[in-house]
Biopython code that builds the backbone (N, CA, C, O; Angstrom):
import numpy as np
from Bio.PDB.StructureBuilder import StructureBuilder

atoms = [
    (1, "MET", "N", (105.041, 66.072, 115.846)),
    (1, "MET", "CA", (103.236, 66.389, 116.243)),
    (1, "MET", "C", (103.182, 65.220, 117.124)),
    (1, "MET", "O", (103.733, 64.147, 116.879)),
    (2, "SER", "N", (102.445, 65.508, 118.228)),
    (2, "SER", "CA", (102.001, 64.508, 119.216)),
    (2, "SER", "C", (100.576, 63.919, 119.158)),
    (2, "SER", "O", (99.772, 64.606, 119.788)),
    (3, "THR", "N", (100.182, 63.093, 118.710)),
    (3, "THR", "CA", (98.754, 62.686, 118.851)),
    (3, "THR", "C", (97.876, 62.320, 120.148)),
    (3, "THR", "O", (98.434, 61.654, 121.021)),
    (4, "THR", "N", (96.514, 62.719, 120.335)),
    (4, "THR", "CA", (95.751, 62.469, 121.200)),
    (4, "THR", "C", (95.345, 60.642, 121.354)),
    (4, "THR", "O", (95.254, 59.824, 120.439)),
    (5, "PRO", "N", (95.161, 60.426, 122.845)),
    (5, "PRO", "CA", (94.958, 59.015, 122.797)),
    (5, "PRO", "C", (93.849, 58.634, 121.861)),
    (5, "PRO", "O", (93.823, 57.552, 121.273)),
    (6, "PHE", "N", (92.775, 59.730, 121.727)),
    (6, "PHE", "CA", (91.557, 59.462, 121.079)),
    (6, "PHE", "C", (92.326, 58.823, 119.362)),
    (6, "PHE", "O", (91.996, 57.792, 118.776)),
    (7, "GLU", "N", (93.141, 59.607, 119.024)),
    (7, "GLU", "CA", (93.487, 59.524, 117.747)),
    (7, "GLU", "C", (93.839, 58.312, 117.488)),
    (7, "GLU", "O", (93.426, 57.673, 116.520)),
    (8, "ASP", "N", (94.943, 57.740, 118.668)),
    (8, "ASP", "CA", (95.766, 56.593, 118.958)),
    (8, "ASP", "C", (94.543, 55.220, 118.526)),
    (8, "ASP", "O", (94.636, 54.315, 117.698)),
    (9, "ARG", "N", (93.824, 55.453, 119.160)),
    (9, "ARG", "CA", (92.656, 54.524, 119.433)),
    (9, "ARG", "C", (91.909, 54.519, 117.894)),
    (9, "ARG", "O", (91.712, 53.495, 117.241)),
    (10, "LEU", "N", (91.561, 55.817, 117.495)),
    (10, "LEU", "CA", (90.526, 55.527, 116.160)),
    (10, "LEU", "C", (91.988, 54.693, 115.144)),
    (10, "LEU", "O", (91.767, 53.588, 114.648)),
    (11, "ARG", "N", (93.282, 55.314, 114.963)),
    (11, "ARG", "CA", (94.175, 55.035, 114.220)),
    (11, "ARG", "C", (94.202, 52.951, 114.365)),
    (11, "ARG", "O", (94.211, 52.208, 113.384)),
    (12, "ALA", "N", (94.207, 52.558, 115.612)),
    (12, "ALA", "CA", (94.308, 51.071, 115.373)),
    (12, "ALA", "C", (92.927, 50.753, 115.458)),
    (12, "ALA", "O", (92.806, 49.537, 115.308)),
    (13, "ALA", "N", (91.934, 51.258, 115.617)),
    (13, "ALA", "CA", (90.825, 50.490, 115.121)),
    (13, "ALA", "C", (90.221, 50.775, 113.588)),
    (13, "ALA", "O", (89.068, 50.445, 113.308)),
    (14, "LEU", "N", (90.974, 51.321, 112.769)),
    (14, "LEU", "CA", (90.725, 51.464, 111.623)),
    (14, "LEU", "C", (91.798, 50.506, 110.784)),
    (14, "LEU", "O", (91.778, 50.278, 109.574)),
    (15, "HIS", "N", (92.578, 50.096, 111.606)),
    (15, "HIS", "CA", (93.747, 49.518, 110.671)),
    (15, "HIS", "C", (93.574, 48.282, 109.859)),
    (15, "HIS", "O", (93.039, 47.303, 110.381)),
    (16, "PRO", "N", (93.960, 48.250, 108.695)),
    (16, "PRO", "CA", (93.535, 47.263, 107.665)),
    (16, "PRO", "C", (93.643, 45.977, 108.221)),
    (16, "PRO", "O", (94.650, 45.798, 108.906)),
    (17, "VAL", "N", (92.591, 44.713, 108.059)),
    (17, "VAL", "CA", (92.661, 43.479, 108.602)),
    (17, "VAL", "C", (92.676, 42.960, 107.081)),
    (17, "VAL", "O", (91.956, 43.422, 106.196)),
    (18, "GLU", "N", (93.713, 41.813, 106.902)),
    (18, "GLU", "CA", (93.869, 41.000, 106.009)),
    (18, "GLU", "C", (92.740, 39.821, 105.804)),
    (18, "GLU", "O", (92.754, 39.257, 106.898)),
    (19, "PRO", "N", (91.949, 39.275, 105.136)),
    (19, "PRO", "CA", (91.056, 38.170, 105.030)),
    (19, "PRO", "C", (91.564, 37.277, 105.403)),
    (19, "PRO", "O", (92.755, 37.388, 105.695)),
    (20, "PRO", "N", (90.940, 36.080, 105.551)),
    (20, "PRO", "CA", (91.632, 34.691, 105.657)),
    (20, "PRO", "C", (92.050, 34.289, 104.241)),
    (20, "PRO", "O", (91.352, 34.710, 103.319)),
    (21, "GLU", "N", (93.063, 33.554, 103.976)),
    (21, "GLU", "CA", (93.370, 32.874, 102.550)),
    (21, "GLU", "C", (92.525, 31.981, 102.186)),
    (21, "GLU", "O", (92.522, 31.868, 100.960)),
    (22, "ASP", "N", (91.809, 31.298, 102.708)),
    (22, "ASP", "CA", (90.854, 30.653, 102.066)),
    (22, "ASP", "C", (89.141, 30.920, 101.855)),
    (22, "ASP", "O", (88.349, 30.056, 101.478)),
    (23, "LEU", "N", (88.847, 32.153, 102.155)),
    (23, "LEU", "CA", (87.891, 33.160, 101.747)),
    (23, "LEU", "C", (87.578, 33.194, 100.510)),
    (23, "LEU", "O", (86.371, 33.052, 100.311)),
    (24, "ALA", "N", (88.121, 33.308, 99.741)),
    (24, "ALA", "CA", (87.482, 33.190, 98.124)),
    (24, "ALA", "C", (86.991, 31.745, 98.110)),
    (24, "ALA", "O", (85.779, 31.636, 97.923)),
    (25, "LEU", "N", (87.635, 30.687, 98.259)),
    (25, "LEU", "CA", (87.355, 29.116, 98.130)),
    (25, "LEU", "C", (86.097, 29.008, 99.051)),
    (25, "LEU", "O", (85.158, 28.344, 98.612)),
    (26, "ARG", "N", (85.986, 29.541, 100.181)),
    (26, "ARG", "CA", (84.624, 29.176, 100.990)),
    (26, "ARG", "C", (83.756, 29.616, 100.098)),
    (26, "ARG", "O", (83.065, 28.834, 99.444)),
    (27, "LEU", "N", (83.681, 31.071, 99.952)),
    (27, "LEU", "CA", (82.799, 31.869, 99.250)),
    (27, "LEU", "C", (82.151, 31.161, 97.834)),
    (27, "LEU", "O", (80.992, 30.971, 97.466)),
    (28, "GLU", "N", (83.546, 30.853, 97.199)),
    (28, "GLU", "CA", (82.915, 29.845, 96.074)),
    (28, "GLU", "C", (82.063, 28.941, 96.088)),
    (28, "GLU", "O", (81.202, 28.664, 95.253)),
    (29, "ARG", "N", (82.364, 28.383, 97.249)),
    (29, "ARG", "CA", (81.686, 26.682, 97.749)),
    (29, "ARG", "C", (80.220, 27.106, 98.166)),
    (29, "ARG", "O", (79.193, 26.512, 97.839)),
    (30, "THR", "N", (80.321, 28.376, 99.043)),
    (30, "THR", "CA", (78.697, 28.706, 99.123)),
    (30, "THR", "C", (77.973, 28.949, 98.182)),
    (30, "THR", "O", (76.855, 28.452, 98.049)),
    (31, "LEU", "N", (78.587, 29.876, 97.261)),
    (31, "LEU", "CA", (78.008, 30.020, 95.837)),
    (31, "LEU", "C", (77.465, 29.114, 95.014)),
    (31, "LEU", "O", (76.465, 29.317, 94.326)),
    (32, "VAL", "N", (78.148, 28.019, 95.062)),
    (32, "VAL", "CA", (77.665, 26.604, 94.093)),
    (32, "VAL", "C", (76.930, 26.265, 95.001)),
    (32, "VAL", "O", (75.825, 26.100, 94.484)),
    (33, "SER", "N", (76.867, 26.026, 96.229)),
    (33, "SER", "CA", (75.800, 25.077, 96.971)),
    (33, "SER", "C", (74.196, 26.222, 97.032)),
    (33, "SER", "O", (73.073, 25.768, 97.252)),
    (34, "LEU", "N", (74.455, 27.487, 96.816)),
    (34, "LEU", "CA", (73.431, 28.141, 96.604)),
    (34, "LEU", "C", (72.390, 28.157, 95.160)),
    (34, "LEU", "O", (71.174, 28.243, 94.987)),
    (35, "THR", "N", (73.448, 28.039, 94.368)),
    (35, "THR", "CA", (73.047, 27.698, 93.111)),
    (35, "THR", "C", (72.396, 26.654, 92.827)),
    (35, "THR", "O", (71.357, 26.627, 92.167)),
    (36, "GLU", "N", (73.058, 25.574, 93.388)),
    (36, "GLU", "CA", (72.342, 24.028, 93.092)),
    (36, "GLU", "C", (71.591, 23.938, 93.946)),
    (36, "GLU", "O", (71.025, 22.864, 93.741)),
    (37, "LEU", "N", (71.102, 24.477, 95.005)),
    (37, "LEU", "CA", (70.434, 24.179, 95.815)),
    (37, "LEU", "C", (68.675, 25.152, 95.451)),
    (37, "LEU", "O", (67.582, 24.967, 95.986)),
    (38, "ALA", "N", (69.014, 25.999, 94.525)),
    (38, "ALA", "CA", (67.876, 26.774, 93.692)),
    (38, "ALA", "C", (67.605, 26.251, 92.571)),
    (38, "ALA", "O", (66.559, 26.556, 91.998)),
    (39, "ALA", "N", (68.547, 25.302, 91.998)),
    (39, "ALA", "CA", (68.148, 24.677, 90.752)),
    (39, "ALA", "C", (67.432, 23.471, 91.127)),
    (39, "ALA", "O", (66.583, 23.165, 90.289)),
    (40, "ASP", "N", (67.512, 22.668, 92.154)),
    (40, "ASP", "CA", (67.247, 21.589, 92.655)),
    (40, "ASP", "C", (65.477, 22.290, 93.003)),
    (40, "ASP", "O", (64.568, 21.592, 92.552)),
    (41, "GLU", "N", (65.118, 23.406, 93.652)),
    (41, "GLU", "CA", (63.964, 23.903, 93.918)),
    (41, "GLU", "C", (63.149, 23.808, 92.769)),
    (41, "GLU", "O", (62.048, 23.267, 92.672)),
    (42, "LEU", "N", (63.855, 24.432, 91.854)),
    (42, "LEU", "CA", (62.706, 25.179, 90.610)),
    (42, "LEU", "C", (62.449, 23.599, 89.696)),
    (42, "LEU", "O", (61.397, 23.314, 89.124)),
    (43, "GLU", "N", (63.678, 22.726, 89.746)),
    (43, "GLU", "CA", (62.943, 21.616, 89.329)),
    (43, "GLU", "C", (62.183, 20.906, 90.081)),
    (43, "GLU", "O", (61.361, 20.187, 89.513)),
    (44, "ALA", "N", (62.227, 20.909, 91.105)),
    (44, "ALA", "CA", (61.149, 19.945, 92.054)),
    (44, "ALA", "C", (59.490, 21.007, 91.727)),
    (44, "ALA", "O", (58.392, 20.480, 91.902)),
    (45, "TRP", "N", (59.580, 22.005, 91.408)),
    (45, "TRP", "CA", (58.234, 22.612, 91.243)),
    (45, "TRP", "C", (57.353, 22.345, 90.371)),
    (45, "TRP", "O", (57.735, 22.375, 89.201)),
    (46, "GLU", "N", (56.333, 22.103, 90.568)),
    (46, "GLU", "CA", (55.340, 21.395, 89.461)),
    (46, "GLU", "C", (54.614, 22.403, 88.892)),
    (46, "GLU", "O", (53.994, 23.178, 89.620)),
    (47, "LEU", "N", (54.592, 22.526, 87.540)),
    (47, "LEU", "CA", (53.961, 23.528, 86.497)),
    (47, "LEU", "C", (52.506, 23.949, 86.876)),
    (47, "LEU", "O", (52.047, 25.091, 86.875)),
    (48, "SER", "N", (51.870, 22.760, 87.207)),
    (48, "SER", "CA", (50.401, 22.765, 87.361)),
    (48, "SER", "C", (50.111, 23.816, 88.608)),
    (48, "SER", "O", (49.065, 24.463, 88.637)),
    (49, "ALA", "N", (51.001, 23.917, 89.511)),
    (49, "ALA", "CA", (50.937, 24.747, 91.147)),
    (49, "ALA", "C", (50.738, 26.211, 90.514)),
    (49, "ALA", "O", (50.136, 27.013, 91.228)),
    (50, "MET", "N", (51.191, 26.662, 89.213)),
    (50, "MET", "CA", (51.274, 27.937, 88.588)),
    (50, "MET", "C", (49.693, 28.691, 88.754)),
    (50, "MET", "O", (49.390, 29.881, 88.671)),
    (51, "ARG", "N", (48.972, 27.660, 88.982)),
    (51, "ARG", "CA", (47.659, 28.386, 89.016)),
    (51, "ARG", "C", (47.324, 29.164, 90.062)),
    (51, "ARG", "O", (46.419, 29.982, 89.896)),
    (52, "ASP", "N", (47.857, 29.083, 91.093)),
    (52, "ASP", "CA", (47.515, 29.610, 92.591)),
    (52, "ASP", "C", (48.447, 30.338, 93.043)),
    (52, "ASP", "O", (49.396, 29.759, 93.572)),
    (53, "PRO", "N", (48.447, 31.759, 92.971)),
    (53, "PRO", "CA", (49.758, 32.802, 93.116)),
    (53, "PRO", "C", (50.463, 32.493, 94.696)),
    (53, "PRO", "O", (51.569, 32.897, 95.055)),
    (54, "ARG", "N", (49.540, 31.699, 95.485)),
    (54, "ARG", "CA", (50.518, 31.506, 96.635)),
    (54, "ARG", "C", (51.532, 30.756, 96.794)),
    (54, "ARG", "O", (52.232, 30.638, 97.800)),
    (55, "ASN", "N", (51.665, 29.963, 95.257)),
    (55, "ASN", "CA", (52.326, 28.863, 95.234)),
    (55, "ASN", "C", (53.599, 29.540, 94.575)),
    (55, "ASN", "O", (54.586, 28.819, 94.431)),
    (56, "TRP", "N", (53.665, 30.868, 94.160)),
    (56, "TRP", "CA", (54.723, 31.409, 93.263)),
    (56, "TRP", "C", (56.136, 31.704, 94.282)),
    (56, "TRP", "O", (57.303, 31.699, 93.890)),
    (57, "VAL", "N", (55.638, 31.964, 95.731)),
    (57, "VAL", "CA", (56.812, 32.634, 96.432)),
    (57, "VAL", "C", (57.988, 31.725, 96.250)),
    (57, "VAL", "O", (58.992, 32.099, 95.642)),
    (58, "ARG", "N", (57.887, 30.742, 96.682)),
    (58, "ARG", "CA", (58.934, 29.386, 96.814)),
    (58, "ARG", "C", (59.823, 29.630, 95.522)),
    (58, "ARG", "O", (60.937, 30.144, 95.623)),
    (59, "PRO", "N", (59.268, 29.228, 94.260)),
    (59, "PRO", "CA", (60.032, 29.299, 93.218)),
    (59, "PRO", "C", (60.750, 30.429, 92.716)),
    (59, "PRO", "O", (61.886, 30.426, 92.244)),
    (60, "ALA", "N", (59.743, 31.680, 92.910)),
    (60, "ALA", "CA", (60.735, 33.057, 92.679)),
    (60, "ALA", "C", (61.692, 33.212, 93.543)),
    (60, "ALA", "O", (62.768, 33.471, 93.003)),
    (61, "ALA", "N", (61.722, 33.142, 94.917)),
    (61, "ALA", "CA", (62.776, 33.195, 95.728)),
    (61, "ALA", "C", (63.899, 32.141, 95.333)),
    (61, "ALA", "O", (65.015, 32.426, 95.767)),
    (62, "ALA", "N", (63.789, 30.855, 94.510)),
    (62, "ALA", "CA", (64.734, 30.348, 94.406)),
    (62, "ALA", "C", (64.983, 30.790, 93.217)),
    (62, "ALA", "O", (66.198, 30.795, 93.021)),
    (63, "ALA", "N", (64.190, 31.286, 92.045)),
    (63, "ALA", "CA", (64.986, 32.011, 90.891)),
    (63, "ALA", "C", (65.912, 32.861, 91.331)),
    (63, "ALA", "O", (67.007, 32.833, 90.768)),
    (64, "LEU", "N", (65.715, 33.685, 92.290)),
    (64, "LEU", "CA", (66.297, 35.126, 92.768)),
    (64, "LEU", "C", (67.355, 34.704, 93.275)),
    (64, "LEU", "O", (68.407, 35.223, 92.900)),
    (65, "VAL", "N", (67.377, 33.883, 94.048)),
    (65, "VAL", "CA", (68.699, 33.083, 94.673)),
    (65, "VAL", "C", (69.461, 32.613, 93.961)),
    (65, "VAL", "O", (70.646, 32.925, 94.076)),
    (66, "GLY", "N", (69.105, 31.841, 93.131)),
    (66, "GLY", "CA", (69.873, 31.342, 92.077)),
    (66, "GLY", "C", (70.536, 32.233, 90.883)),
    (66, "GLY", "O", (71.604, 31.864, 90.395)),
    (67, "ALA", "N", (69.785, 33.585, 90.356)),
    (67, "ALA", "CA", (70.287, 34.128, 90.063)),
    (67, "ALA", "C", (71.547, 34.994, 90.343)),
    (67, "ALA", "O", (72.574, 35.241, 89.712)),
    (68, "GLY", "N", (71.016, 35.371, 91.615)),
    (68, "GLY", "CA", (72.225, 36.225, 92.375)),
    (68, "GLY", "C", (73.434, 35.269, 92.796)),
    (68, "GLY", "O", (74.602, 35.653, 92.851)),
    (69, "ALA", "N", (73.088, 34.240, 93.026)),
    (69, "ALA", "CA", (74.326, 33.325, 93.350)),
    (69, "ALA", "C", (75.268, 32.958, 92.396)),
    (69, "ALA", "O", (76.488, 32.936, 92.558)),
    (70, "GLY", "N", (74.471, 32.592, 91.111)),
    (70, "GLY", "CA", (75.377, 32.541, 89.869)),
    (70, "GLY", "C", (75.716, 33.630, 89.477)),
    (70, "GLY", "O", (76.868, 33.513, 89.060)),
    (71, "THR", "N", (75.268, 34.933, 89.337)),
    (71, "THR", "CA", (75.828, 35.988, 89.137)),
    (71, "THR", "C", (77.263, 36.314, 89.878)),
    (71, "THR", "O", (78.310, 36.521, 89.263)),
    (72, "ALA", "N", (77.130, 36.320, 91.215)),
    (72, "ALA", "CA", (78.160, 36.696, 92.073)),
    (72, "ALA", "C", (79.164, 35.608, 91.744)),
    (72, "ALA", "O", (80.297, 36.078, 91.638)),
    (73, "LEU", "N", (79.089, 34.129, 91.525)),
    (73, "LEU", "CA", (79.919, 33.117, 91.047)),
    (73, "LEU", "C", (80.758, 33.537, 90.124)),
    (73, "LEU", "O", (81.958, 33.721, 90.330)),
    (74, "VAL", "N", (80.125, 33.731, 88.952)),
    (74, "VAL", "CA", (80.598, 34.298, 87.366)),
    (74, "VAL", "C", (81.872, 35.634, 87.761)),
    (74, "VAL", "O", (83.002, 35.795, 87.300)),
    (75, "VAL", "N", (81.110, 36.412, 88.774)),
    (75, "VAL", "CA", (81.781, 37.526, 88.874)),
    (75, "VAL", "C", (83.326, 37.085, 89.946)),
    (75, "VAL", "O", (84.420, 37.597, 89.710)),
    (76, "LEU", "N", (83.158, 36.325, 90.804)),
    (76, "LEU", "CA", (84.291, 35.888, 91.457)),
    (76, "LEU", "C", (85.617, 35.129, 90.516)),
    (76, "LEU", "O", (86.808, 35.427, 90.429)),
    (77, "ARG", "N", (84.883, 34.141, 89.946)),
    (77, "ARG", "CA", (86.021, 33.517, 89.200)),
    (77, "ARG", "C", (86.527, 34.354, 88.225)),
    (77, "ARG", "O", (87.758, 34.361, 88.230)),
    (78, "VAL", "N", (85.995, 35.095, 87.352)),
    (78, "VAL", "CA", (86.403, 36.091, 86.618)),
    (78, "VAL", "C", (87.481, 37.237, 86.939)),
    (78, "VAL", "O", (88.393, 37.745, 86.286)),
    (79, "ARG", "N", (86.938, 37.432, 88.327)),
    (79, "ARG", "CA", (87.940, 38.770, 89.082)),
    (79, "ARG", "C", (89.195, 37.778, 89.693)),
    (79, "ARG", "O", (89.927, 38.429, 90.439)),
    (80, "GLY", "N", (89.461, 36.847, 89.595)),
    (80, "GLY", "CA", (90.142, 35.812, 90.274)),
    (80, "GLY", "C", (91.167, 35.819, 89.092)),
    (80, "GLY", "O", (92.376, 35.886, 89.314)),
    (81, "ARG", "N", (90.701, 35.754, 87.958)),
    (81, "ARG", "CA", (91.548, 35.660, 86.868)),
    (81, "ARG", "C", (91.863, 36.839, 86.078)),
    (81, "ARG", "O", (92.427, 36.753, 84.987)),
    (82, "HIS", "N", (91.441, 38.147, 86.707)),
    (82, "HIS", "CA", (92.061, 39.300, 86.290)),
    (82, "HIS", "C", (93.150, 39.767, 86.068)),
    (82, "HIS", "O", (93.311, 40.560, 85.141)),
    (83, "ARG", "N", (94.296, 39.322, 86.992)),
    (83, "ARG", "CA", (95.669, 40.106, 87.178)),
    (83, "ARG", "C", (96.265, 39.014, 85.749)),
    (83, "ARG", "O", (96.803, 39.605, 84.813)),
    (84, "ARG", "N", (96.153, 37.752, 85.686)),
    (84, "ARG", "CA", (96.594, 36.878, 84.461)),
    (84, "ARG", "C", (96.211, 37.301, 83.131)),
    (84, "ARG", "O", (96.843, 37.108, 82.092)),
    (85, "ARG", "N", (94.879, 38.023, 83.305)),
    (85, "ARG", "CA", (94.320, 38.578, 81.749)),
    (85, "ARG", "C", (94.833, 39.757, 81.424)),
    (85, "ARG", "O", (95.040, 40.080, 80.254)),
    (86, "ARG", "N", (95.109, 40.583, 82.539)),
    (86, "ARG", "CA", (95.901, 41.886, 82.087)),
    (86, "ARG", "C", (97.437, 41.825, 81.833)),
    (86, "ARG", "O", (98.072, 42.750, 81.326)),
    (87, "GLU", "N", (97.979, 40.614, 82.246)),
    (87, "GLU", "CA", (99.555, 40.616, 82.054)),
    (87, "GLU", "C", (99.614, 40.014, 80.451)),
    (87, "GLU", "O", (100.540, 40.222, 79.667)),
    (88, "GLN", "N", (98.407, 39.231, 80.178)),
    (88, "GLN", "CA", (98.440, 38.592, 78.867)),
    (88, "GLN", "C", (98.074, 39.779, 77.862)),
    (88, "GLN", "O", (98.758, 39.894, 76.845)),
    (89, "SER", "N", (97.160, 40.552, 78.073)),
    (89, "SER", "CA", (96.705, 41.811, 77.120)),
    (89, "SER", "C", (97.698, 42.717, 76.343)),
    (89, "SER", "O", (98.821, 42.951, 76.790)),
    (90, "SER", "N", (97.241, 43.229, 75.147)),
    (90, "SER", "CA", (98.254, 44.184, 74.716)),
    (90, "SER", "C", (97.808, 45.467, 74.947)),
    (90, "SER", "O", (98.549, 46.401, 74.642)),
    (91, "GLY", "N", (96.538, 45.713, 75.516)),
    (91, "GLY", "CA", (95.956, 47.130, 75.617)),
    (91, "GLY", "C", (94.784, 46.956, 76.451)),
    (91, "GLY", "O", (94.510, 45.897, 77.015)),
    (92, "VAL", "N", (94.048, 48.096, 76.521)),
    (92, "VAL", "CA", (92.740, 48.327, 77.163)),
    (92, "VAL", "C", (91.742, 47.558, 76.300)),
    (92, "VAL", "O", (90.838, 46.953, 76.877)),
    (93, "LEU", "N", (91.808, 47.535, 75.257)),
    (93, "LEU", "CA", (90.632, 46.904, 74.411)),
    (93, "LEU", "C", (90.744, 45.413, 74.598)),
    (93, "LEU", "O", (89.857, 44.674, 75.026)),
    (94, "ASP", "N", (92.021, 45.058, 74.196)),
    (94, "ASP", "CA", (92.169, 43.682, 74.519)),
    (94, "ASP", "C", (91.667, 42.812, 75.833)),
    (94, "ASP", "O", (91.151, 41.707, 76.004)),
    (95, "LEU", "N", (92.147, 44.037, 76.767)),
    (95, "LEU", "CA", (91.927, 42.987, 78.201)),
    (95, "LEU", "C", (90.232, 43.313, 78.146)),
    (95, "LEU", "O", (89.589, 42.592, 78.910)),
    (96, "ALA", "N", (89.389, 44.345, 77.309)),
    (96, "ALA", "CA", (87.884, 44.257, 77.785)),
    (96, "ALA", "C", (87.698, 43.055, 77.023)),
    (96, "ALA", "O", (86.909, 42.315, 77.610)),
    (97, "GLU", "N", (88.044, 42.657, 76.132)),
    (97, "GLU", "CA", (87.378, 41.590, 74.916)),
    (97, "GLU", "C", (87.962, 40.210, 75.999)),
    (97, "GLU", "O", (87.041, 39.448, 76.292)),
    (98, "ARG", "N", (88.913, 39.946, 76.413)),
    (98, "ARG", "CA", (89.278, 39.009, 77.173)),
    (98, "ARG", "C", (88.430, 38.707, 78.344)),
    (98, "ARG", "O", (88.035, 37.590, 78.677)),
    (99, "THR", "N", (88.171, 39.966, 78.998)),
    (99, "THR", "CA", (87.062, 39.794, 80.143)),
    (99, "THR", "C", (85.902, 39.565, 79.914)),
    (99, "THR", "O", (85.323, 38.856, 80.737)),
    (100, "VAL", "N", (85.241, 39.995, 78.900)),
    (100, "VAL", "CA", (83.745, 39.524, 78.263)),
    (100, "VAL", "C", (83.931, 38.324, 77.461)),
    (100, "VAL", "O", (82.860, 37.808, 77.140)),
    (101, "ARG", "N", (84.870, 37.787, 77.086)),
    (101, "ARG", "CA", (84.904, 36.563, 76.760)),
    (101, "ARG", "C", (84.993, 35.480, 77.862)),
    (101, "ARG", "O", (84.369, 34.419, 77.860)),
    (102, "ASP", "N", (85.882, 35.918, 78.820)),
    (102, "ASP", "CA", (85.619, 35.091, 80.264)),
    (102, "ASP", "C", (84.477, 35.052, 80.802)),
    (102, "ASP", "O", (83.950, 33.969, 81.056)),
    (103, "LEU", "N", (84.021, 35.953, 81.012)),
    (103, "LEU", "CA", (82.590, 36.346, 81.468)),
    (103, "LEU", "C", (81.759, 35.496, 80.751)),
    (103, "LEU", "O", (81.006, 35.023, 81.602)),
    (104, "ALA", "N", (81.475, 35.044, 79.688)),
    (104, "ALA", "CA", (80.558, 34.253, 78.865)),
    (104, "ALA", "C", (81.148, 32.880, 78.894)),
    (104, "ALA", "O", (80.409, 31.967, 78.526)),
    (105, "ASP", "N", (82.327, 32.600, 79.260)),
    (105, "ASP", "CA", (82.782, 31.269, 79.278)),
    (105, "ASP", "C", (82.304, 30.503, 80.585)),
    (105, "ASP", "O", (81.897, 29.341, 80.587)),
    (106, "GLU", "N", (82.423, 31.391, 81.780)),
    (106, "GLU", "CA", (82.013, 31.116, 83.107)),
    (106, "GLU", "C", (80.392, 31.054, 82.892)),
    (106, "GLU", "O", (79.717, 30.074, 83.205)),
    (107, "ALA", "N", (79.918, 32.150, 82.358)),
    (107, "ALA", "CA", (78.295, 31.931, 82.490)),
    (107, "ALA", "C", (77.737, 30.455, 81.793)),
    (107, "ALA", "O", (76.746, 29.858, 82.216)),
    (108, "ARG", "N", (78.450, 30.067, 80.821)),
    (108, "ARG", "CA", (77.816, 29.149, 80.065)),
    (108, "ARG", "C", (78.156, 27.751, 80.804)),
    (108, "ARG", "O", (77.347, 26.851, 80.579)),
    (109, "LYS", "N", (79.216, 27.453, 81.636)),
    (109, "LYS", "CA", (79.567, 26.340, 82.581)),
    (109, "LYS", "C", (78.432, 26.625, 83.509)),
    (109, "LYS", "O", (77.882, 25.646, 84.014)),
    (110, "LEU", "N", (78.059, 27.657, 83.768)),
    (110, "LEU", "CA", (76.944, 27.350, 84.969)),
    (110, "LEU", "C", (75.464, 27.276, 84.533)),
    (110, "LEU", "O", (74.525, 27.158, 85.320)),
    (111, "LEU", "N", (75.371, 27.354, 83.267)),
    (111, "LEU", "CA", (73.853, 27.147, 82.848)),
    (111, "LEU", "C", (73.982, 25.669, 81.922)),
    (111, "LEU", "O", (74.797, 25.171, 81.146)),
    (112, "PRO", "N", (72.664, 25.315, 82.510)),
    (112, "PRO", "CA", (72.407, 23.553, 82.242)),
    (112, "PRO", "C", (72.376, 23.544, 80.198)),
    (112, "PRO", "O", (72.216, 22.487, 79.588)),
]
sb = StructureBuilder()
sb.init_structure("model")
sb.init_model(0)
sb.init_chain("A")
sb.init_seg("    ")
for serial, (resi, resn, name, xyz) in enumerate(atoms, 1):
    if name == "N":
        sb.init_residue(resn, " ", resi, " ")
    sb.init_atom(name, np.array(xyz, "f"), 0.0, 1.0, " ", f" {name:<3s}", serial, name[0])
structure = sb.get_structure()
């Protein structure tokens, strides 16, 4: 069965591409940096400025960015250890317990 040039081009365009080896490390560094910057922004914010709603934008944005980056960082780290946990687990329930425990441990590392 012969393919058309269009099918050949489409097949070449949709060919899977492997991500760079250091992608996970770069992503983790970026997420750590975002989390730290958001924490610094929240620490620098003065509570007395709470009276004026115009001052709420920066701390609210910092809280959202910090929470999002922190959550992504926890998920990235836990996902990176999934294969090892799966090999150590005796079943699905054991794997779920180990994963939840790992999530809690990573979350505790990020929280002050």
